[in-house]
N, C-alpha and C positions, 0 to 999 in steps of 0.2 A: 504494499499500499504506500502510496506517494503522500507527502505532507498536505497536498490540496485536497485530498479525498477524506481526510479526518473529520470527525464532528467535534464541534459544531461546523458544518461545511462552510457557512458565510465567513466566519472568523479565519478558518485555516486557509481558505482560497485568497483572502487578502493577505494574510501573513505569508503565504508563499510567494506571492507577488513582491511584497516587501522585502524578502530575503534575495530577491534578483535585481535589487536597486541599490547600488553602491551608496554608503552613507557614514563614512568617517566623520568624526567630529571636526567642525570648522569647515567641512566640505559636503554640505548638505544640499548642494543644488539640485542633484538629480532626484533625491527623495522629496524635496519641496515641490518640484515638478509634478512628481507622481501624485502627491496629496491634492494639489491644486487641479490636476486634470481628473482625477477621482471625483472631486466635488463638482466640477463642470458636467461631468458625464452623469451625474445623478441629479442635477438641477439644483444644487445646493450653493448658497451664498458663501463665499470664501474671500479672505483678505490676508495681506500680509504687513508686517511693519518693518522698519528700517533694518533692524537686526536679522530679519529672516523668519520670525515665527509665523505660523499659519493659524488661523481661527476660522471655523466653520460654523454656521448657523443653521439651526433645524427649527421651524415653527413647531409649536405644541401640537400634541394629538387633539383633534376637536373636542372642545369641552373641558380641557384642561389649561387653557390659555392664562388663567389667574395663579396657577401654581408658581412656586419659587424657581427661578431659572437655575439650571445645573450646568455645571462645566465639567466635561470629561477630559482629562488632561493627561499627557504623556509627552515624551520627547522623540525626536526624529533620528538623532545620531546613534551610534553604537561604538562601543570599544572595539578596537581592531587589534586582536593578538592572534598569531599563528605560529604553529610548529614549523612551518615552511616559510622561510624568509623571502622566497621569491613570490608567495601570494600577494596579489595586487588588489588591495581593498577598495581601490579607487575605480577599479574596472571590472573585476570579477564577481560574479554572484556568490552568495554563501552556499556551500554544498551541504545543504539540510537534507536529512533522511529521517526514515522512522525505524526506531530499534525497539520492538516490543511497545511499551507503555511510554517511551520517551522519544522526543524529537532531538537529534543530536547532529553534529557536523563532523567532517573528516578533517580534523586538525586546526580548525579556527573557531573564534568566537562565534556563537550562533546568532547573537543580535536579538534574542528574545527579549533581552533588556535593551530597549523597551518597545521592540517591534511587536510583541504580542499586545501590549497596551494600545498602541496604535491601531493594530487590526481590530481590536475589540471596539474601540471608539467609531472607526469607520464602518464596522459591521452595523453597531447600533443605529447610526444615522441613515442607514439604508435598509433597515429591517422592518417592514411594515407591520409586524407583529408586536413592536414594542410600544407600550403606552407610556407617555413621557408629557411633561410640562415643557416650557421653552427649553431649548437645549443649545449648548455651545460646545464645541470641541476645540481645544487649545493644544497645538502640537509645538513644543519649544525646540530650538537648536542648541547644540553645543552644552547640552547638560553634563556630558562626561568629562569634559577638560574645562570647566570654569563656570557653568551655568550661565553663560553669556546670554542666552535668550530670556531666562528668568529675570536676570539683572536689568535687561534693556527692554523689557516688554513695553510696547507703545501704547501711548494714550488711546483709550477707547477700544482697545482689541477685546476685552471681555467686559461684561457688567453683570455677571451671575451673582447668586446669592450663595450657592453651594458649590464647593469643588471636590470632585472625586478623583484623586490622583491614582493612576493605573499603573504605577511603577514600583509596586512592592512584590515580594519573590516568595511568599509562602501561603498556600491554601489554608482556609479556615483561621486566618489571622487578621486583625484590623490594626492599621497603625495610625496613631494620633500625636506622634512626636517624632523628631529625628535630631541628629547631631548637627551642629554647625561645623564648619571646617576652615581652614587656612592653609596655604602652601608657603613653604619656606625654602628658598634656594640659596645655596652657598657657591660662591664663584672664586676658583683658584686661578691665578695667572701663574704660568710657569715658563721658565726660559728652556729653550732647547740646547741639550749638551750632547757631545758626541758619545755614541755608545761605546763604552770602554771594550777594546779588542781582547782583553784578557779575561773578559766575562763570558760566561755561557748563559744562554737565553732560553726562556720556557714560555709556553702558552699554557695558561691555568684556566680551565673552563668548569664553571658549574651550570649544569643543564637539566631540563625536564622536571623542574620542580612543580609542584602542584599549583602555586600562586594563588589566584583568587581575587575577591574583592577587598580592598583594603579597609572597608568598614564592616560589611557583613561577614567577612571571614577571619578577620584579624585576631579573634579569640581562639582560633583553632591551632594556633602555634606551628603553622607551616613554615618552612625554610624561607629564609630571605636570601636570594642568591648573592646580593651585594655583601650582606654581612658574612656569608661563608667565604666569599672571596677575600674580604679584608682580614677576617680571622686568620686565615693561613698565611697572608702576606705579613701580617703583624707578628706572628709566632716566628717565623724564620728571620724577620728583621731583628729579632732580639739577639740573634747569634751572627748574622751575616749583613753585609751591606746590601740593600735591595734597591734597584733602579727600576722604575716602571717605565716602559715605553709606550704602552697603549692600554687603555681600561675602557669598559663599556659594560653597563649592567642595567637592566630594567628598561621599561619604557614609558609607562603612563603613571601619573602620580596617584591615581585611585587604583592600582593593581599592585599586589604584592610580586616583587620581580621573581621571575622563574628561572631567569638564566643571566649570567655574567661572565666575562672573561677579562683577563689581564695578560699582557706580555710583559715580562719582567727578567731582569738579569742578576746574577750573582757571580763572584769570582769563579773562575773555571776550576779551581782546586776544590770547590765546594759541590760539585755537581752530584756526586753520589750521596752526599748528606742530605741534599735538598729532596732527592728522590725517595730517599728513607723516610724523611720527614712527611713527604706527601703520602705514602703509603700508610703510615701511622694515623694520618689525619683522616684518610678516606675510611679507615676502620672506625675511628672515633665517630665521625658523622653519620656513618650508617648505624652504628648502635644508638646514637642519640635520636635518629629520626625513623628508626625502623617502624614499620606499620603505618607511619605517617606520611612518609615520603616514598612510596615503593618504586617510583620510576626515577628518582634522583640520581643523576650521574655526575661524577667528578672525574676530571681527566687532566694530565700533565704531559705535554709533549715538547721535545726539543725544537728550537727555532733557530733560524740563521740570525746573524748579527743584524739588529734593525738599523734604519737609517739614523735615528736619534732617540735619546732617552729625555725623560723630564728630569729637570735639574734635581739633585739628590735632596735638597731641602724641601722642596715642594712635594716630591715623591714620599718623603718621611711623614710630612704633615698630613698628606692626603690619606695615607694608609691608617695613621693613628686615629685621625678624626672619623674615618668610616668605621674603625673597629669600635670606637667609643660611642658612635651615634646610636641614640636609643631607637629601638623599633619593636612595636607590638603594643599590648594592652598596658596602659599606665595605671588606671584605676577602673573599679567596677561602681555601678549606680548604686546607691543606698535607698533609692526610691522604688525602683522596678528590678526585681530579682532576675539575675542573668543577663541584664542589659550592660554592655560595656558603656562606661561613662566617657573615658578619655583614652586616646590611642595616638600613636604616630607611626608613620611608614616611611622607611628609607627607599624611596621609590626608585630613583635612577641615578646613575653616574655617567656623564657624556662629555667626550671631548669636542670642543666647539672651535670656532674660528678665533682667531687672535690669541692663540695659545692659552685658551681658557679650558678649564674643567668645570662642568656645571653639575652640582649635587642637588637634586630635588627631593624634597621631603614633603609630606602632608600631615596636617594634625586634625584630629577630630575631638569633639566633646559636646555633650549635652548641656554642659555648664560653660558659658561664655568665657568666664574668668579662667577657668582651667584650660580651655583651648589656648588661650593666649599665654598662659603659664609655660605649657609645655613647648609651645612654639618659640617662646623666648630662651627656654633651656637649650633648644636646638641652635638658636642663633648664638648663644653664649659659646657654645662647644666650637662651632666653626669660627667665631670672632678670634677665639684662643689660638686656633690653627692659622690665623692669618688670612682667612678668606673674607671677602666681601659678602655681606648677607642682605637679602631682600625678601620681605613678606608680601604674598599676594593681598588683594582686597578681602578675601575671605567671603564667608556667607553665613547667615544667621541659623540658628536651630530653629526648631518648631515646638513651642511649648505645648503639652497635651491639655485638651479640654475635655474632662470626663463627662461633662453635662452637654456635649455637642448633640445636636438634634439628628444630624447625619449620621453620626457614629451609632446612635440607637436605632435607626432606621435600618442602616446596613447590617447590624447586628441581628435584628429581628428578621430581616431577609434571609440571611443565611441559615438561622435556626428553623425558620419556616420551610425552607427547601430541603435541609438535610437533617434536621432534628439534632443539630449540633450547635452549641453556642460557641462561637470563635472567640479566640483569645484576643484581648485587647493589649497592645504593646506599642512600645516606641522601638525605633531602629537606629542603629548606631552609623548606618550610612546616611549620606546626605540626600534629601529630597529637596524639590524646588519649592515645597510649601512654605518653608520659612520666608523666603524672598517674595512670594506672592502676598504673604500677610503684611510686609512692609508698605507695599503699595495698595492693598485691599484689605484693611484691617477687619472689615465686617465678614469676610468670608468664614463660612463653617465648612471645615475640611476633614476628610478622612482618605485613607489610602489602603488599597488591598490589591492583589494579584493572585495569578497562579503559581504553583510551585516551580521554581527554576533552582537549578544547582550549578555551582562553579562558574558563577557569572564572572566576567572579565577575564576568563581563561579559555584555552582551547578545549577545555572539557565542559564547557557550558551545555546544559541540556534542559529541556522542559517536559514536565510531567503531563501527559496528554489528558488523562481524566480530570485533572485539576482545570484545565482550560475550559471545559464545559461547564463545571461549577462557577467558576469565574464569571463567564458570560450570563449564566442564569442569575447570578447574584446581582449584578449590574442591572439586567432587565427588570427584576422584582424591586430592586432599590428605586429605580427611576419611577415605576409604577406607584409604589407608596409615597414618593415625593410628590407626583402628579396629582395625588389625592388630596394633599394640603392645600390651604389657601394662604396667601400671602397676608 
């Protein structure tokens, strides 16, 4: 069976079409055109704003014109991670396929985050069986790498009373709060030095880690490839002079890095010691991450003398700061059991132009002051290492409202459909809801979605039975809102 043949048919047909439209963050032109063409083909009014968000309007079902206006909201972009570095996310379709009860891909992210939210919203506004009041669909751009769309949403794009965010990842759960976040970047400027001729050079690779979402999966304790790279380099630097020639790790600020590599040199007389140290290190890491990282690979191979090395002072400071840089859960919430309150992700290390090395980290917390506290700790660390440090604008969290009307309606809808009372939670990942509240403080909001696993990684997959429950929950929730009067 193919993806488009799955039930609910309308949702999966649209999702299948979406998987064939390239939509990397900040490059949403093709998916925006798809959405606008879709709206035009179904006689729906659509508009865009300056930053590229799309809003679609659907009149109420006759007799429900005076109900509160509902906004169904998702985002158009997707995280682009692949095991195959040659995969072209800007031009190739996502290779989605059905495997039992799951939709999976062949070695790339699936884009169900948030393609399934988009598909459900577009299905709703073209489904003649849905009873609803005045309806809007808001699809934002660049959610994954900066929430640019939510930050810059145009005046008059939406005017609804209730917002249902379709960007959550667990069936039978309703989300009423999320963490705020900020990025912190460190910039090292190095001098090129001649690669010593009496050194032997190696390439150290950390590959095939589980990775995952730096918010939703941060509590799982998965390996951070940048940290594993830095740990080995630091350990051998205690005994040997180490000079880095090349370093690269991770890609996206909101993904736990799955792979990293470095080319480095040590004195030629130390070659056998380095190999022995590496073999011990592989055994140590294998023991520490057994059962948690079944596919993790570490390798060390000899390399020819490189063209240049990073100067020894910068090389040493970089190794030490990456080794010291915090990663993972900082604190747990005292208000909601099992919720991560504060975390930080050592996301990527990249060699850039002008002899710079850029280290990108991201911090999250449901408590704004603690978000900035851990961001400032990261800043202090890299300042001590002589780097220039900059913070991004950040985005606010979403404070839970347990008296929310739409929360009660969505909860009742799920219980009525499936005789299960869904759990009410906050999420450590960032949602756009906090930003919407800064511009539309009157909005009553809730977030829910089908079961997704391993998002932001090539192992991303979607549980098929949960998609039908998700769609039916949206339909019944809209019907219950349609029976209300403003």
